[in-house]
Structure formats: C-alpha cells, structure tokens
N, C-alpha and C positions, 0 to 999 in steps of 0.2 A: 615853586618852579625853578629856585635856585639849585636845588639839590637834586634834580632829574639830570639823568644824562642826556646831552646834545650831541646828536649825532649827524654826522655827515656822509651820504648814501653816493657811493661811486658804482655804476656799472660799465662793465665792459660787455656790452652787448651781444657784439659777435660769438664773443665765447660762448654766453648763456642761450641763445636762442639757436644755435647749430649743436650744440650739446644737448637741448632739450628736444629738436627735431630728431635728430640720428641717434639717440639712446633713450630716449622716452615715449616710443612708439609716434612718432611724427606731431607730438602736440607742440602747440606754440605756448612760449614762455610766458607765463603771467605773472605781474608784480604783486598782484594783491596778496598772495602768502608771505612774502617776503616783507611786505610793507606791514602784515598783521602781526607778524613776529618782531618787527621792530618797535614796535608799538608797545609792546609789552617790556620793553628794554630801555626805552627813554622817549625824546623829543626829536623828530627828523628834522633838522634846520636846513639841510641843503640836500638836493638830490639831482645828480648830473648822470647822463648816458652818455658813452660815445662810441660812434660808429658812422660809417657811410650810410646815410639813411635812406637813399635811393634805392636800397637792397631791401629795406624794412618798412613799406609805408604802411600797411596794417599797424605793425607795432608801434609806430610813431604816432598815432592817433591816442593809442592806449595809454602810453606814457605821457603824451600831453594832459590827458584827463586826468592823470595821478599827479600833475603838478612836477614833473621832472625836466629839468632844463636839458636840452638835446645838444650836444655838441658834435656838430658835424666835420668828418673827416673824409673829404670825396677821395675817391680812388682814380688813379689814371687808368686809362683802358689797357687793359693787357699787362698791369702791375699791380702787384699787391703792396698796399699800404696800412698793412695792420698796426706795424710798429709805431707809425706815427699816431693812432690812436692810444696805444699803450704810453708811450712818452709823453702825449698831452696828460692824461689821465695820473700819470705819476708826478708831473708840474704842477698841476692843479691840487692835488693832496697835499703836498708839501708845501704849497704857496698858503693853503687854508690853514695848516697846523701851524705855521710861523704867524700868521695874519690873525686868524681868527681864534685866540687862546681859550674862548669858551668852550670850542668844540672838545668835548674829551672822548669821542669814540669815534673811529673811522670804519665805514662797512665798505669792503672791497667785494662786489659781486664778481667773481671771476675763478677759474679753477686753473688759471696759468701759471707756472710756477716762476715766471719772468718776475712776478710783482712781488716773489719772496723778498728781495733786498728795499722793498718799500716797506714793507711790515715791519721789517728789523728796523728801520729808520723811524717809523711811528714810533715804535714803543720805545726806542731811546728817547723821543721825545715826550715820553710819560703820558702817550695815548694808548687806548684801549682798541684794539683792532678785532674786529668779528670779520669772517670771511662766510661768503655763499657760494656754492657752486654746485653742479650737476655732477652726482657721484663719480660716473663713470667717466668723466671727462677731468677729473679735477688730479692735478699733479699729487703724488704723495708728499712731496717737499713742503706743499703750502699749509694745509691745517695744523702740523706740530708749531709752524711759527707764529701762529695768532692765537689770540687770548681764548677765542670760541671760534668754532666753525660748523656751518648750518649747511647740510645738505638740502640741495631745493627740493630731490625726490622727495624726502621725509618731512617736509613742512606739512603744516594743518592747511587743507584745501587744495594740495596738488592732487590729482587724480591721474595716477598714471594708466593709461590702457593695459588691460590683464591680458589681452592676446592679440595678434596679427590676423590678419585677412588670410584667409585660406588660397592656398594655392592649388592647382589642379595639375594631372600629368598623365598621359595614355596609361590604359589599363593593360597590364602583361597578361596575355593570352597564349596558351601554351600553344606548340605549333601544330598539333594531332587535332585542335578543335579548331582551325583555321577553316573559313569554309573554301569548298573550292570553285573559284571565281577566278576571272582574268584579272590581271592587273589593272585593266581600266574599269573594272566593275567592281573593285575589292572598295569598301566603305571603312572608313577610318574608325577603329574602336572607340567605345563611349570612354570618357573621360569620369574618371574617379577623385573623389577630394582626399586630399591628404590630411592628415590628421594635424590639427594646429601644433605648432613647436609650443614646448612646455615651457612654462613661465617660470623664469629664475626668479625664485623667493630669496629677500635678504637673509643672510644667516641670523638665525634666532640667536637671542642675547641668552646667557646662561645667568640661572639667577642664583647660582652658587659664587660666578665668578664676582656677581655683582657686591653679595654679602661679602666677600673676600676683600673687594677693593675698598668699601667702604670702611670696613673694620682697620684693613692696614692704615689708610687715611688719618682715621681718627686717633689710633694708636700713635702714629707718627706726630701730628699733631699736638696730642697730649705731650709728646716727650719735648717738643721744642716751643710751642707756644707758652706766653707768659699769664694769659688768661683761658678763660673759659672757650671752648669749642663750640660756636654757635652754627645753626642749618645754613644759614649765608654764606659763612665762612666756609664749612665743607663743601657748600656747591663751587666756591671758586676755587678750592683745591682741588677738587676733581677734575674741573674743566681745565686748569693747567696741567694735570697729568694727561688728561686726553681731551684737546678743544673739540671731539666731535663727540662728546659724552654729553644724552640726554635721556632724562627718566622716561622719555614716552617710548624710547624704541626697548625699554621693559615693561610697558603696559601701563605704566602709571600717568594718571592726569597732570600732577605736581610733584615738585620735589618734595613737600611736606608730606604726602599721600606715600611716596617711596619708604620715607623715613619710619612712619608710623608702622609701615608694613615687616619692615627690619626689626622694629623695636617689639612686634609682636612674635616676631621669631627669636628675639633675646639675642639678637646680634648686636643692637647698640641700647641705650636707655637714652628717652628725652625727659629733660626737666624744664623747669620756667626760666626764660630767657630774658636777658633788658628789655626787651622790645617783642611787642606783640606778634605772633605769629613767626617769631625765630628763637624756635626753642634752643636750651643746651644739649649739645649730645655728647655722651660719654659710653665708654664700653664697661659692660656690666663686670662689677667687681667680683662677686661670686658665681653660683649658678654654672653656667656652661664650662667655665675656665676650671672650675674646682673640678667638676665630674670628668673632664678631660684630663685633669692631673690623676685623680684615680685611678682612671682607664689604663691612662700610661705605668702606674706602678705596679698593676693588677698583671700587665702583660710582660712588663720586667720581672716581675717575680716569677711566673709560670715558666720563662724561659729561661732561668736561672735559678731553677730547683735544683740543680746539680751544686751548686753552690758558685758557679762561676760567673762571669759577666758576658751582658750582652752588648753586641755592636751596634753602633747606629745604623750602618746599613742593612736596610732591608727588615730596619724595626717598624717602621711606618706600614707596611704593608701587612705585619702581623695585626698592628694595632687595625686595620681596616677590615682584618677578617672579623673581629668581634663587631666593629661599629662603622660598616660601609661608609657613612655619610661624615664621618670626621674629615676634618680640614681645619689645620691649624692658622691658615688665612682668616676663617671665620672669627678666630678668637683676636686677631691682631698682631698676629705672629707672621712675620716674612718669609720663615722656612722651619722646616722640623726641628732643624738644630737650636733655632732661637727659643723654640717652644720648649724643649728639652732643658735648654739653659735655665729656664724661668722655672721648670719643673725642680731642677736642682736647687735652686734659689730659694726654693718656697720649702726644700727639704722633702720633698717628695721621693726623689730618687738621687742617686749619686752620680755624679758624671766626670770622667776623666778621659785626659788623653792617651793613649797608647802608642808609641813611636815604632812597637814590634808589629802591632796590629793596623798601625798607620789609620786609625781610626779612633773615634771616640768610644768609651765603654760605659755601659752602664750597670748598675747595681740597684736594688729596691733600697727605700729607707734613705735617710741623709748620712751617707759615707764622706759626702765632700764632693768638692767640684774643683776643677782647675782648666 
C-alpha cells in the first residue's frame, strides 16, 4: 500500500454536467467510468465535487452513493457565482497539497482553462496532475499542462448516443400538383422525416504515426538515458509528449499489447526487464535499418549514374517511388536528413554541404561527410 498512488479527486461539476448534456447527446454525467479509470492508477482517498446542488438534485444522489463530498456553493437569484466554486476548489486543492503530503496525484475533472495555473502550481509542488474533461468543451490550454489527460467521452463505460431524434418538415409539393381547393378547404401537406444528421466520428489514429512516435521516443531515450528503457518509462515519456495519449485509441487493450504489435512489425525489440511485465524496449540494431540504408544507396547510385551528386531535396520522394511505405521516423530518426547523416556515418553514402547548390549532396559509397 505504501507504493500505491494516493489520489485526490476534484470535480468542477457544472462544467462536466453541462458539457455532457450539450455535447454528448443530452446524456447525464456518470462518475463510474472516471472512478474505474482512477482505480487503475491508484487509491482515491479524497473525493470532492463543487456546484450549486439545487440545480443538480439527481446528480447529488448519484455522487453521494459514490462517497463524494459535496461542496455547496449557492448562487444568488439573477447572478452567476460559478467563479466562487472555482476559487473554492483551487483553495481546497492547494490546502491539501501542503497539509496532506502523502497525496501524490491530483485529478481535476474540468475542461476550464482557468485551472491551468493550479495545474502548474501542483506540479511545482511535485504532485502528479491528471485532467478529465468532455472533449468538445475542454480548452486546448489545459491538456498540455497536465501529466495525463483523459477525455470523458473516450473512457470505458461511456456510451455516447449515436444519433439524435428525427425532425420533421413539410413536404415540398410542385405548384402544378396542388389540388384545386379553396384556401379554407386546403389540407396541410404530409410531414416527411428528415434523414438523421451524420454522426461525427472521432478521427482515426494512424498506425504509421504511432510507430514513428514510439520509435522516435525510444531513440531519444536511448540517447539520453543512462540505463535501459523499460515499457513503463516509455509510457510515461509518451504521456509527457502528449498527455491525451492512450493505446485504446489505436485499438489495443493494454500498452504491452501495443508494444508486442510493434515488435511483430520490427519497429521495436522487447527484452527481459528488471520487473515482470515491464520489458526492456530497444530499437532493432539491424534488419530494417540496414535494408533502408541499402535502399538509399541504391537510389543515390541510380540517380548519380552520370558521375554527379544527388541533392537531398526531392530524394525522399525518389526513395518512396521504390518503397512507398518508407518512413525514416519508423527507424527512430526525426528527419530524412538525420537518416542520411546516419547512413553517411555508416559509410553507405557520402554527404556534403554545397554552398553553391544551397543543399546537401549525396554520392554512393563512403566518400565522407561534413
């Protein structure tokens, strides 16, 4: 238990409830999916929700059954006092951060960018901060400030309605087909149903971009870390790059399953780690990288058959004409230039900068690089 994360949960309830109602097909906010997601991350020792509870009577009963302490901030007639609830939530969070040093993680359920300074301050106090919000009502400023951000719409157990009720409109009848009736005897045209509006699907995540992201991250960590890169270290690094990252968005049930998929595609290699279930992650030393170097040399040799050099600009397109799925990022390189420099270091091609051409020039073989 001493090694478990202690979590304090704070809910800006008006933000969540209105966001779910207005942007998730009128559904009511349900705490259970949030609680289940947090149960996987540690032990929740504080649960507090802030609102004027006279407006959320049914929700109040749901939260009480989930052992949430309700902080009531009444509103005056004809005046909005939402800021009062926000300020109270900030004060309570900072008070806990100083007085309850055993609390290691703060979960702020809100999409309001006004809480960004609170996130920064909690992280200054060496607290981990997880944000939770409805995707369409979450400010773009908030997720990058957090250590991890969970979109409520994507949590397991949240069933967003897939369609809206159909609306009706009068049928349009050509004038020549109108019956010859007096205005007093005319009957209204029959109502016809409009087709339901198209459901906006979330953008599909690109498997190639995932492979590139993981390979880039592993490559960078190998260059800067003093020890082995483990799966848990890699997951934390990916969340630092993108706090909204989730392997579930790519169709994987667990991060280990994602890594096994990438290992099967020779993007990474998995080895035995110091802890069970936390393997060491490395980039393949040979195989795809050597094949890519050989491909580059072949293309450069063909283009320079007249004895000249080949400019870097446009070279990647020439490589993709032979191998359409080529991507230097899958190999852990941040750019095509970095990939070519690595090939030059390995003696596969020569690479020099030409002030006259204002570009790098490549030649087959190891004529050197500068």
